VMD Tcl script that draws the C-alpha trace (Angstrom):
set ca {
  {135.26 30.38 98.19}
  {133.56 27.28 96.79}
  {132.64 26.23 100.32}
  {131.05 29.65 101.01}
  {129.08 29.50 97.77}
  {127.84 26.00 98.54}
  {126.88 27.01 102.07}
  {124.98 30.10 100.91}
  {123.16 28.18 98.19}
  {122.05 25.63 100.79}
  {121.19 27.93 103.72}
  {119.89 31.02 101.92}
  {116.72 29.42 100.47}
  {115.73 28.13 103.92}
  {116.33 31.53 105.51}
  {114.22 33.27 102.87}
  {111.38 30.76 103.32}
  {111.45 31.27 107.09}
  {111.33 35.05 106.67}
  {108.37 34.75 104.29}
  {106.47 32.61 106.82}
  {107.13 34.97 109.73}
  {104.03 36.71 111.05}
  {103.64 40.30 109.91}
  {104.53 42.92 112.50}
  {101.58 43.76 114.73}
  {101.26 47.48 115.19}
  {99.56 48.86 118.29}
  {96.83 51.09 116.84}
  {94.18 53.49 118.14}
  {91.13 54.46 116.07}
  {87.93 56.43 116.48}
  {84.79 56.17 114.37}
  {83.99 59.71 115.59}
  {87.37 61.10 114.46}
  {88.31 59.59 111.09}
  {91.79 60.30 109.70}
  {92.02 63.78 108.21}
  {88.87 65.01 109.96}
  {88.47 67.68 112.60}
  {86.43 67.34 115.80}
  {82.69 67.20 115.12}
  {80.21 69.16 117.25}
  {79.34 66.36 119.71}
  {82.97 66.18 120.91}
  {83.40 69.98 121.33}
  {83.29 71.49 124.82}
  {79.94 72.97 125.90}
  {81.04 76.10 127.80}
  {83.56 78.96 127.60}
  {82.11 80.21 124.31}
  {81.97 76.76 122.68}
  {78.67 75.15 121.80}
  {79.34 71.44 121.51}
  {77.94 68.56 123.53}
  {81.17 67.54 125.31}
  {80.79 63.83 124.51}
  {84.02 61.85 124.57}
  {84.73 60.09 121.27}
  {84.33 56.35 120.73}
  {87.76 54.73 120.72}
  {88.98 51.26 119.76}
  {92.45 49.75 119.81}
  {94.20 46.57 118.83}
  {97.50 44.74 118.98}
  {98.81 45.96 122.34}
  {102.37 44.87 123.14}
  {102.95 41.55 124.86}
  {103.01 41.96 128.63}
  {100.36 44.71 128.74}
  {98.76 44.72 132.20}
  {96.64 47.88 131.87}
  {96.03 50.93 129.67}
  {95.97 54.69 130.20}
  {94.53 57.40 127.96}
  {95.81 60.98 127.83}
  {94.27 63.77 125.74}
  {95.91 67.17 125.61}
  {96.41 70.31 123.54}
  {100.09 71.27 123.20}
  {99.12 74.50 121.38}
  {97.10 76.03 124.22}
  {98.01 79.56 125.34}
  {100.31 79.22 128.32}
  {101.32 75.67 127.45}
  {99.90 72.18 127.61}
  {96.16 71.85 128.37}
  {94.84 68.52 129.70}
  {91.45 67.48 128.31}
  {91.09 63.88 129.52}
  {93.08 61.46 131.66}
  {91.97 57.89 132.27}
  {94.13 55.22 133.87}
  {93.92 51.71 135.33}
  {91.92 50.50 132.32}
  {91.97 46.67 132.50}
  {94.30 44.86 130.08}
  {91.41 43.12 128.30}
  {89.76 46.45 127.38}
  {89.80 47.17 123.64}
  {87.26 50.00 123.32}
  {85.60 52.93 125.04}
  {82.14 53.90 123.77}
  {81.23 57.49 122.94}
  {80.38 59.26 126.19}
  {82.57 57.04 128.38}
  {84.33 60.16 129.69}
  {81.16 61.77 131.01}
  {80.07 61.93 134.64}
  {77.86 58.88 134.05}
  {80.36 57.38 131.60}
  {80.66 53.70 130.95}
  {84.27 53.11 131.88}
  {85.32 49.57 132.78}
  {85.34 48.65 136.46}
  {88.45 49.94 138.21}
  {89.25 52.66 135.66}
  {89.94 56.11 137.11}
  {89.47 59.55 135.54}
  {91.67 62.37 136.81}
  {90.86 66.08 136.86}
  {91.32 67.88 133.53}
  {92.39 71.51 133.15}
  {88.75 72.65 133.04}
  {88.68 71.61 136.70}
  {86.53 68.47 136.67}
  {87.09 64.73 136.35}
  {86.31 63.33 132.92}
  {86.37 64.42 129.30}
  {86.56 68.10 128.41}
  {86.36 68.63 124.66}
  {88.29 71.10 122.51}
  {87.53 74.80 122.91}
  {90.54 76.80 121.76}
  {90.51 80.56 121.55}
  {89.64 81.94 118.09}
  {92.59 81.68 115.74}
  {94.57 78.98 114.04}
  {93.62 75.34 114.67}
  {95.15 73.51 117.61}
  {96.41 69.91 117.53}
  {94.72 67.58 120.01}
  {96.68 64.49 120.95}
  {94.81 61.40 122.09}
  {97.43 58.96 123.35}
  {96.74 55.43 124.51}
  {99.48 53.76 126.52}
  {99.91 50.04 127.11}
  {101.39 49.73 130.61}
  {103.57 47.08 132.24}
  {101.75 47.52 135.56}
  {98.15 46.77 136.53}
  {97.64 49.88 138.68}
  {99.38 53.26 138.64}
  {99.01 53.63 142.38}
  {97.31 57.01 141.99}
  {93.75 58.07 142.75}
  {91.24 60.44 141.15}
  {92.80 63.45 142.92}
  {96.21 63.00 141.29}
  {97.33 66.06 139.30}
  {97.44 65.65 135.52}
  {101.22 66.09 135.35}
  {101.72 63.32 137.92}
  {99.39 60.99 136.02}
  {101.19 61.66 132.73}
  {104.62 61.12 134.30}
  {103.61 57.81 135.89}
  {101.91 56.62 132.69}
  {104.93 57.39 130.52}
  {107.32 55.77 133.02}
  {105.32 52.50 132.93}
  {104.68 52.45 129.17}
  {105.36 49.39 127.00}
  {103.90 51.04 123.93}
  {101.85 53.97 122.66}
  {99.21 54.50 119.98}
  {98.08 58.00 119.06}
  {95.54 60.02 117.13}
  {96.17 63.71 116.45}
  {93.08 65.71 115.51}
  {93.01 69.42 114.61}
  {90.31 71.86 115.69}
  {90.03 75.60 115.46}
  {87.35 78.26 115.64}
}
mol new
graphics top color blue
foreach p $ca { graphics top sphere $p radius 0.5 }
foreach p [lrange $ca 0 end-1] q [lrange $ca 1 end] { graphics top cylinder $p $q radius 0.2 }
display resetview
């Protein structure tokens, strides 16, 4: 017992010092200056058809601390509360690994996506960002998910169906950061 006590009194202080010096955990995070925590979608990000009167501008997004080994990113935005099931609003993949932001409007037809990035067709029927436009009633939850991927390219093109893009993205994911934003009308 004396030997154990002596060992612990010698080793324990060094172990505690090492733990105190260890770098804090780096959390993969996604943020938007257009969608602050606790807020709902503002008018510029709302869809501009089907009874909605927004401007259909994709939100500015920034992220930090992707997992080690990240070779590309993919962004998925969907509404799990849509009538009839999941509704895809925006799918972007093959974003280069050094990308850390998308400016507002990047998901438009003339968007400023990084070279090589691909936008798939959303459930409105076009490639790019399609903002929230739920039917009147309770608010829906809109998920904006950013995935850090272990591969540089998904191997899909702009004609890939949303479900196929989502499946490939999730299969290649090293990590995920997410924003959930409510919106109702």
